[in-house]
N, CA, C and O atoms as a GROMACS GRO file, in nm:
protein
  292
    1UNK      N    1   3.029  -2.850   7.172
    1UNK     CA    2   3.155  -2.779   7.170
    1UNK      C    3   3.203  -2.762   7.313
    1UNK      O    4   3.133  -2.701   7.394
    2UNK      N    5   3.317  -2.814   7.347
    2UNK     CA    6   3.370  -2.808   7.483
    2UNK      C    7   3.461  -2.689   7.504
    2UNK      O    8   3.494  -2.616   7.411
    3UNK      N    9   3.500  -2.672   7.629
    3UNK     CA   10   3.592  -2.565   7.662
    3UNK      C   11   3.732  -2.600   7.611
    3UNK      O   12   3.766  -2.718   7.600
    4UNK      N   13   3.810  -2.501   7.580
    4UNK     CA   14   3.947  -2.524   7.533
    4UNK      C   15   4.025  -2.596   7.642
    4UNK      O   16   4.024  -2.556   7.758
    5UNK      N   17   4.094  -2.702   7.602
    5UNK     CA   18   4.175  -2.777   7.698
    5UNK      C   19   4.098  -2.884   7.774
    5UNK      O   20   4.155  -2.952   7.858
    6UNK      N   21   3.970  -2.899   7.745
    6UNK     CA   22   3.890  -3.002   7.810
    6UNK      C   23   3.829  -3.092   7.705
    6UNK      O   24   3.802  -3.048   7.593
    7UNK      N   25   3.808  -3.216   7.741
    7UNK     CA   26   3.735  -3.304   7.649
    7UNK      C   27   3.586  -3.285   7.676
    7UNK      O   28   3.547  -3.233   7.780
    8UNK      N   29   3.504  -3.328   7.582
    8UNK     CA   30   3.360  -3.317   7.598
    8UNK      C   31   3.312  -3.390   7.724
    8UNK      O   32   3.214  -3.348   7.786
    9UNK      N   33   3.378  -3.498   7.761
    9UNK     CA   34   3.335  -3.577   7.876
    9UNK      C   35   3.361  -3.508   8.008
    9UNK      O   36   3.298  -3.543   8.108
   10UNK      N   37   3.451  -3.412   8.015
   10UNK     CA   38   3.482  -3.348   8.142
   10UNK      C   39   3.423  -3.208   8.152
   10UNK      O   40   3.432  -3.146   8.258
   11UNK      N   41   3.363  -3.157   8.045
   11UNK     CA   42   3.300  -3.026   8.051
   11UNK      C   43   3.184  -3.031   8.149
   11UNK      O   44   3.111  -3.131   8.154
   12UNK      N   45   3.166  -2.926   8.225
   12UNK     CA   46   3.062  -2.926   8.327
   12UNK      C   47   3.000  -2.788   8.339
   12UNK      O   48   3.071  -2.687   8.340
   13UNK      N   49   2.870  -2.784   8.349
   13UNK     CA   50   2.797  -2.662   8.380
   13UNK      C   51   2.757  -2.668   8.525
   13UNK      O   52   2.695  -2.765   8.569
   14UNK      N   53   2.793  -2.566   8.601
   14UNK     CA   54   2.755  -2.559   8.742
   14UNK      C   55   2.653  -2.448   8.758
   14UNK      O   56   2.684  -2.331   8.735
   15UNK      N   57   2.530  -2.485   8.800
   15UNK     CA   58   2.420  -2.389   8.813
   15UNK      C   59   2.375  -2.382   8.958
   15UNK      O   60   2.342  -2.483   9.019
   16UNK      N   61   2.374  -2.262   9.012
   16UNK     CA   62   2.330  -2.238   9.150
   16UNK      C   63   2.196  -2.168   9.144
   16UNK      O   64   2.184  -2.061   9.083
   17UNK      N   65   2.094  -2.227   9.206
   17UNK     CA   66   1.961  -2.168   9.211
   17UNK      C   67   1.940  -2.109   9.350
   17UNK      O   68   1.951  -2.179   9.451
   18UNK      N   69   1.911  -1.981   9.354
   18UNK     CA   70   1.887  -1.911   9.480
   18UNK      C   71   1.737  -1.886   9.488
   18UNK      O   72   1.686  -1.787   9.434
   19UNK      N   73   1.667  -1.977   9.556
   19UNK     CA   74   1.522  -1.971   9.561
   19UNK      C   75   1.472  -2.058   9.676
   19UNK      O   76   1.536  -2.157   9.713
   20UNK      N   77   1.359  -2.019   9.732
   20UNK     CA   78   1.299  -2.096   9.842
   20UNK      C   79   1.256  -2.233   9.793
   20UNK      O   80   1.214  -2.248   9.678
   21UNK      N   81   1.267  -2.334   9.878
   21UNK     CA   82   1.222  -2.469   9.840
   21UNK      C   83   1.073  -2.469   9.808
   21UNK      O   84   0.997  -2.390   9.864
   22UNK      N   85   1.034  -2.558   9.720
   22UNK     CA   86   0.893  -2.572   9.686
   22UNK      C   87   0.847  -2.484   9.573
   22UNK      O   88   0.732  -2.495   9.530
   23UNK      N   89   0.932  -2.400   9.523
   23UNK     CA   90   0.894  -2.316   9.409
   23UNK      C   91   0.927  -2.389   9.279
   23UNK      O   92   0.979  -2.500   9.281
   24UNK      N   93   0.896  -2.326   9.169
   24UNK     CA   94   0.915  -2.388   9.039
   24UNK      C   95   1.061  -2.408   9.002
   24UNK      O   96   1.090  -2.474   8.902
   25UNK      N   97   1.152  -2.354   9.078
   25UNK     CA   98   1.294  -2.367   9.049
   25UNK      C   99   1.342  -2.510   9.046
   25UNK      O  100   1.435  -2.543   8.973
   26UNK      N  101   1.280  -2.597   9.125
   26UNK     CA  102   1.321  -2.737   9.126
   26UNK      C  103   1.299  -2.800   8.989
   26UNK      O  104   1.376  -2.885   8.947
   27UNK      N  105   1.194  -2.758   8.920
   27UNK     CA  106   1.170  -2.810   8.785
   27UNK      C  107   1.281  -2.767   8.691
   27UNK      O  108   1.323  -2.843   8.604
   28UNK      N  109   1.329  -2.645   8.709
   28UNK     CA  110   1.441  -2.597   8.627
   28UNK      C  111   1.566  -2.679   8.656
   28UNK      O  112   1.636  -2.719   8.563
   29UNK      N  113   1.595  -2.703   8.784
   29UNK     CA  114   1.712  -2.784   8.820
   29UNK      C  115   1.701  -2.925   8.762
   29UNK      O  116   1.798  -2.979   8.710
   30UNK      N  117   1.582  -2.984   8.770
   30UNK     CA  118   1.561  -3.118   8.715
   30UNK      C  119   1.585  -3.118   8.564
   30UNK      O  120   1.644  -3.212   8.511
   31UNK      N  121   1.538  -3.014   8.497
   31UNK     CA  122   1.558  -3.006   8.352
   31UNK      C  123   1.706  -2.994   8.318
   31UNK      O  124   1.753  -3.058   8.224
   32UNK      N  125   1.779  -2.914   8.394
   32UNK     CA  126   1.923  -2.900   8.371
   32UNK      C  127   1.995  -3.032   8.395
   32UNK      O  128   2.083  -3.070   8.317
   33UNK      N  129   1.959  -3.102   8.503
   33UNK     CA  130   2.023  -3.229   8.534
   33UNK      C  131   1.990  -3.333   8.428
   33UNK      O  132   2.067  -3.427   8.407
   34UNK      N  133   1.875  -3.318   8.361
   34UNK     CA  134   1.836  -3.410   8.256
   34UNK      C  135   1.923  -3.396   8.131
   34UNK      O  136   1.916  -3.479   8.040
   35UNK      N  137   2.003  -3.291   8.126
   35UNK     CA  138   2.093  -3.270   8.012
   35UNK      C  139   2.211  -3.365   8.014
   35UNK      O  140   2.283  -3.378   7.915
   36UNK      N  141   2.233  -3.432   8.125
   36UNK     CA  142   2.341  -3.529   8.132
   36UNK      C  143   2.424  -3.514   8.258
   36UNK      O  144   2.402  -3.423   8.338
   37UNK      N  145   2.520  -3.603   8.274
   37UNK     CA  146   2.601  -3.604   8.396
   37UNK      C  147   2.699  -3.487   8.405
   37UNK      O  148   2.766  -3.470   8.507
   38UNK      N  149   2.708  -3.406   8.300
   38UNK     CA  150   2.804  -3.295   8.302
   38UNK      C  151   2.742  -3.168   8.360
   38UNK      O  152   2.799  -3.060   8.346
   39UNK      N  153   2.625  -3.180   8.424
   39UNK     CA  154   2.558  -3.065   8.485
   39UNK      C  155   2.551  -3.087   8.635
   39UNK      O  156   2.504  -3.190   8.682
   40UNK      N  157   2.599  -2.988   8.711
   40UNK     CA  158   2.593  -2.992   8.856
   40UNK      C  159   2.502  -2.879   8.901
   40UNK      O  160   2.519  -2.765   8.858
   41UNK      N  161   2.404  -2.910   8.986
   41UNK     CA  162   2.312  -2.807   9.034
   41UNK      C  163   2.304  -2.809   9.186
   41UNK      O  164   2.331  -2.910   9.251
   42UNK      N  165   2.267  -2.694   9.239
   42UNK     CA  166   2.248  -2.682   9.384
   42UNK      C  167   2.147  -2.571   9.408
   42UNK      O  168   2.148  -2.469   9.339
   43UNK      N  169   2.059  -2.591   9.508
   43UNK     CA  170   1.959  -2.490   9.542
   43UNK      C  171   1.984  -2.443   9.684
   43UNK      O  172   2.006  -2.524   9.774
   44UNK      N  173   1.980  -2.311   9.704
   44UNK     CA  174   1.996  -2.252   9.836
   44UNK      C  175   1.884  -2.150   9.856
   44UNK      O  176   1.830  -2.095   9.760
   45UNK      N  177   1.850  -2.125   9.984
   45UNK     CA  178   1.742  -2.031  10.013
   45UNK      C  179   1.779  -1.931  10.122
   45UNK      O  180   1.711  -1.830  10.139
   46UNK      N  181   1.885  -1.958  10.194
   46UNK     CA  182   1.924  -1.871  10.304
   46UNK      C  183   2.064  -1.816  10.281
   46UNK      O  184   2.144  -1.876  10.209
   47UNK      N  185   2.091  -1.702  10.342
   47UNK     CA  186   2.220  -1.635  10.323
   47UNK      C  187   2.338  -1.726  10.359
   47UNK      O  188   2.437  -1.730  10.286
   48UNK      N  189   2.328  -1.799  10.470
   48UNK     CA  190   2.438  -1.887  10.512
   48UNK      C  191   2.461  -1.997  10.408
   48UNK      O  192   2.575  -2.033  10.379
   49UNK      N  193   2.352  -2.051  10.352
   49UNK     CA  194   2.365  -2.153  10.247
   49UNK      C  195   2.430  -2.095  10.122
   49UNK      O  196   2.513  -2.160  10.059
   50UNK      N  197   2.392  -1.973  10.087
   50UNK     CA  198   2.449  -1.907   9.970
   50UNK      C  199   2.599  -1.885   9.989
   50UNK      O  200   2.679  -1.914   9.899
   51UNK      N  201   2.638  -1.834  10.105
   51UNK     CA  202   2.780  -1.810  10.133
   51UNK      C  203   2.859  -1.940  10.127
   51UNK      O  204   2.970  -1.942  10.073
   52UNK      N  205   2.803  -2.048  10.182
   52UNK     CA  206   2.871  -2.178  10.180
   52UNK      C  207   2.884  -2.229  10.036
   52UNK      O  208   2.989  -2.280   9.998
   53UNK      N  209   2.777  -2.215   9.958
   53UNK     CA  210   2.780  -2.260   9.818
   53UNK      C  211   2.885  -2.184   9.738
   53UNK      O  212   2.955  -2.242   9.655
   54UNK      N  213   2.897  -2.054   9.763
   54UNK     CA  214   2.995  -1.973   9.692
   54UNK      C  215   3.137  -2.006   9.734
   54UNK      O  216   3.230  -1.996   9.653
   55UNK      N  217   3.155  -2.046   9.859
   55UNK     CA  218   3.288  -2.088   9.906
   55UNK      C  219   3.325  -2.226   9.853
   55UNK      O  220   3.441  -2.253   9.821
   56UNK      N  221   3.225  -2.315   9.844
   56UNK     CA  222   3.250  -2.455   9.809
   56UNK      C  223   3.279  -2.480   9.663
   56UNK      O  224   3.347  -2.577   9.630
   57UNK      N  225   3.229  -2.395   9.574
   57UNK     CA  226   3.241  -2.423   9.430
   57UNK      C  227   3.243  -2.295   9.350
   57UNK      O  228   3.201  -2.189   9.396
   58UNK      N  229   3.294  -2.308   9.228
   58UNK     CA  230   3.288  -2.199   9.131
   58UNK      C  231   3.168  -2.227   9.041
   58UNK      O  232   3.165  -2.330   8.973
   59UNK      N  233   3.070  -2.138   9.040
   59UNK     CA  234   2.946  -2.158   8.966
   59UNK      C  235   2.954  -2.084   8.833
   59UNK      O  236   3.005  -1.973   8.826
   60UNK      N  237   2.902  -2.147   8.728
   60UNK     CA  238   2.898  -2.084   8.596
   60UNK      C  239   2.781  -1.988   8.585
   60UNK      O  240   2.790  -1.886   8.516
   61UNK      N  241   2.672  -2.020   8.652
   61UNK     CA  242   2.553  -1.937   8.645
   61UNK      C  243   2.480  -1.943   8.778
   61UNK      O  244   2.474  -2.048   8.842
   62UNK      N  245   2.426  -1.830   8.820
   62UNK     CA  246   2.342  -1.823   8.939
   62UNK      C  247   2.206  -1.770   8.897
   62UNK      O  248   2.196  -1.665   8.834
   63UNK      N  249   2.103  -1.844   8.931
   63UNK     CA  250   1.966  -1.807   8.897
   63UNK      C  251   1.898  -1.762   9.027
   63UNK      O  252   1.884  -1.841   9.120
   64UNK      N  253   1.856  -1.636   9.031
   64UNK     CA  254   1.803  -1.577   9.154
   64UNK      C  255   1.655  -1.549   9.140
   64UNK      O  256   1.611  -1.488   9.042
   65UNK      N  257   1.578  -1.595   9.237
   65UNK     CA  258   1.435  -1.567   9.240
   65UNK      C  259   1.414  -1.427   9.296
   65UNK      O  260   1.465  -1.394   9.403
   66UNK      N  261   1.338  -1.348   9.224
   66UNK     CA  262   1.309  -1.212   9.271
   66UNK      C  263   1.210  -1.213   9.387
   66UNK      O  264   1.195  -1.112   9.456
   67UNK      N  265   1.143  -1.324   9.410
   67UNK     CA  266   1.045  -1.333   9.518
   67UNK      C  267   1.104  -1.379   9.650
   67UNK      O  268   1.030  -1.404   9.745
   68UNK      N  269   1.235  -1.390   9.658
   68UNK     CA  270   1.300  -1.437   9.781
   68UNK      C  271   1.339  -1.314   9.864
   68UNK      O  272   1.456  -1.276   9.869
   69UNK      N  273   1.241  -1.253   9.927
   69UNK     CA  274   1.260  -1.127  10.000
   69UNK      C  275   1.347  -1.143  10.124
   69UNK      O  276   1.415  -1.048  10.164
   70UNK      N  277   1.347  -1.260  10.185
   70UNK     CA  278   1.424  -1.279  10.308
   70UNK      C  279   1.574  -1.289  10.288
   70UNK      O  280   1.650  -1.292  10.385
   71UNK      N  281   1.617  -1.294  10.164
   71UNK     CA  282   1.760  -1.299  10.135
   71UNK      C  283   1.803  -1.167  10.073
   71UNK      O  284   1.771  -1.139   9.957
   72UNK      N  285   1.874  -1.087  10.150
   72UNK     CA  286   1.924  -0.962  10.093
   72UNK      C  287   2.071  -0.980  10.066
   72UNK      O  288   2.150  -1.006  10.156
   73UNK      N  289   2.106  -0.964   9.940
   73UNK     CA  290   2.246  -0.985   9.899
   73UNK      C  291   2.309  -0.855   9.857
   73UNK      O  292   2.426  -0.852   9.820
   0.00000   0.00000   0.00000
C-alpha cells in the first residue's frame, strides 16, 4: 500500500540510524535495505553528522542507540 498520490515504485522509507559504527545497527540497516530499492538508510555517530543528516533529508524514522553516550541531543 503506497502513500496517497504516489505510485508503489516511488514510495520510499528513509531510516536514520544514530549509533556508533561497529555495533549491531549495521545489521538492521542491511535488513532494511534488503527490502528493496525503495529504502534509503544512513548511519551517523557524531552530533555534526546528525545535524548534517537532518539538514540533508527528511527522515521517516530515526533509530537511536541508548548506548551512544557521547552524543547528547
